[in-house]
C-alpha positions in Angstrom: -49.2 2.5 37.7 -46.3 0.7 39.3 -46.5 -2.1 36.7 -46.4 0.5 33.9 -43.2 2.0 35.3 -41.6 -1.4 35.8 -42.5 -2.3 32.2 -41.1 1.0 30.9 -37.8 0.4 32.8 -37.6 -3.2 31.5 -38.2 -2.1 27.9 -35.5 0.6 28.4 -33.0 -1.9 29.7 -33.7 -4.3 26.8 -33.3 -1.4 24.2 -30.0 -0.3 25.9 -28.7 -3.8 26.0 -29.4 -4.4 22.3 -27.8 -1.0 21.5 -24.7 -2.1 23.3 -24.8 -5.7 22.0 -21.5 -7.0 20.6 -21.0 -7.4 16.9 -20.4 -10.8 15.3 -17.0 -12.3 14.8 -14.9 -10.3 12.3 -17.3 -7.4 12.6 -17.2 -4.1 14.5 -19.4 -1.0 15.0 -19.3 2.1 12.9 -21.6 4.5 14.7 -24.4 2.3 16.0 -24.3 -0.3 13.2 -22.2 -3.5 13.0 -20.4 -4.2 9.7 -17.9 -6.8 8.7 -14.4 -5.4 9.2 -12.2 -4.5 6.3 -10.9 -7.5 4.4 -14.2 -9.4 5.1 -17.7 -9.5 3.6 -21.1 -11.0 4.4 -24.9 -10.6 4.3 -24.8 -9.4 8.0 -22.3 -8.9 10.8 -22.9 -12.5 12.1 -21.7 -14.1 8.9 -18.4 -12.3 7.8 -16.1 -14.3 5.6 -12.6 -13.3 4.6 -11.9 -12.0 1.1 -9.8 -14.5 -0.9 -6.9 -14.4 -3.4 -5.2 -11.4 -1.7 -8.3 -9.3 -2.3 -9.6 -6.7 0.2 -12.9 -4.9 1.1 -13.6 -1.7 2.9 -15.8 -1.7 6.0 -19.3 -0.4 5.6 -22.4 -0.9 3.4 -20.1 -2.0 0.5 -19.0 -5.1 2.4 -22.0 -5.9 4.7 -25.6 -6.4 3.5 -28.1 -8.9 2.0 -27.0 -8.1 -1.6 -23.3 -8.1 -0.9 -21.2 -10.8 -2.7 -17.5 -11.5 -2.6 -17.2 -10.0 -6.1 -19.0 -6.8 -5.2 -17.2 -6.4 -1.8 -13.7 -7.6 -2.4 -12.8 -5.3 -5.3 -9.5 -4.1 -3.9 -6.1 -5.8 -3.7 -4.7 -5.8 -0.2 -1.7 -3.6 0.7 1.5 -5.2 -0.7 -0.3 -6.2 -3.9 -1.1 -4.3 -7.1 -4.0 -4.8 -9.4 -3.3 -6.5 -12.8 -6.9 -6.9 -13.8 -10.0 -5.1 -12.3 -12.7 -7.0 -10.6 -16.1 -7.5 -12.2 -19.5 -8.7 -11.0 -18.4 -12.3 -11.7 -14.6 -12.2 -11.1 -12.2 -10.9 -8.4 -9.5 -8.5 -9.3 -6.1 -10.0 -10.2 -3.6 -9.2 -7.5 0.1 -9.6 -7.9 2.5 -9.3 -4.9 5.0 -6.4 -4.8 8.7 -7.5 -4.9 10.6 -8.1 -1.6 11.2 -4.9 0.3 8.2 -3.1 -1.4 4.5 -2.5 -0.7 1.6 -0.4 -1.8 0.7 2.4 0.5 -3.0 1.5 0.6 -5.3 -1.2 -0.8 -5.8 -0.6 -4.5 -8.7 -1.1 -6.9 -7.5 0.4 -10.1 -5.3 -1.6 -12.5 -1.7 -0.6 -12.4 1.7 -2.0 -12.7 4.7 -2.8 -10.5 5.3 1.0 -10.4 2.3 1.1 -7.9 4.7 -0.6 -5.4 7.0 1.6 -3.4 10.3 0.4 -1.8 10.4 0.6 2.0 13.7 2.4 1.7 13.1 6.1 1.0 16.4 6.2 -0.9 15.4 3.3 -3.1 14.8 3.7 -6.9 11.3 3.7 -8.3 10.1 0.3 -9.5 9.2 -0.2 -13.2 9.0 -2.8 -15.9 12.8 -2.4 -16.3 13.7 -2.3 -12.6 11.5 -4.9 -10.8 13.5 -5.2 -7.5 14.3 -2.6 -4.9 17.7 -1.1 -5.4 19.5 2.0 -4.1 18.8 5.2 -6.2 21.3 7.3 -8.1 23.8 8.8 -5.7 23.3 6.1 -3.0 24.8 2.8 -2.2 24.0 -0.3 0.0 21.2 -2.8 0.2 17.6 -1.4 0.6 15.8 -2.2 3.8 13.6 -5.3 3.5 11.0 -4.5 6.1 9.1 -1.3 7.0 10.6 -1.3 10.5 14.3 -1.4 9.3 16.2 1.9 9.0 17.1 3.1 5.5 20.1 1.1 4.4 20.7 3.0 1.1 23.4 5.5 2.2 24.3 8.7 0.3 27.6 8.8 -1.6 30.1 11.4 -0.2 29.9 15.0 -1.3 30.8 15.5 -5.0 30.5 11.7 -5.6 27.6 9.9 -7.3 26.7 6.3 -8.3 24.4 4.5 -10.7 21.1 2.8 -9.6 21.8 -0.4 -7.7 25.3 0.4 -6.4 25.9 -1.9 -3.4 29.0 -0.5 -1.8 30.9 2.8 -1.4 33.5 1.9 -3.9 30.8 2.3 -6.6 30.6 6.0 -5.7 32.7 7.9 -8.3 33.8 11.5 -8.3 31.5 13.8 -10.3 33.1 15.7 -13.1 33.1 19.4 -12.2 30.8 21.1 -14.7 33.0 24.2 -14.8 36.0 22.1 -16.0 33.8 20.4 -18.5 32.5 23.7 -19.8 36.0 25.1 -20.1 37.2 22.0 -21.9 34.3 22.2 -24.4 35.0 25.9 -25.0 38.6 25.1 -25.7 37.7 22.4 -28.3 35.1 24.7 -30.0 37.7 27.5 -30.1 40.4 25.3 -31.6 38.0 24.0 -34.2 36.7 27.4 -35.2 40.0 29.2 -35.4 
């Protein structure tokens, strides 16, 4: 009887120890299961390898397991990169870095363009095939912030002033034409032409 109790206690200690066992390097627990952490992949939590070529994986069954390959797991581009070509079962996705001062809000898996990147400066103009660097938006001037921790450096033009995209100093802010004056002027021209 005593041996039975001791054996039960020993089994319980072993089970509890295994349940609290540490995950392998570059792995962590989700619930009670160890998985490779995001950005890594492997057949189990003891053999996690980092995704290559600026690709990224999401933690869970998609990046840890016996049938997981780099191609199946690392199907995202890491934050700060956008997807030029999607991944396949035999090729990683093509990942191109966002311009200086810009990033992608999350890892991406769908093909896109530079417009997937967002300038750190909230007063920056949207990126596009025509505008591939972070610049201050219409009505603002300055140099956009270059890191996420910097404050916004695109400052608004004074009231009733505006500026084109990319204006770097306050002298580029020009007084807006009052729409009521423009309307009156156009009415005067139309009236003089008609009569």
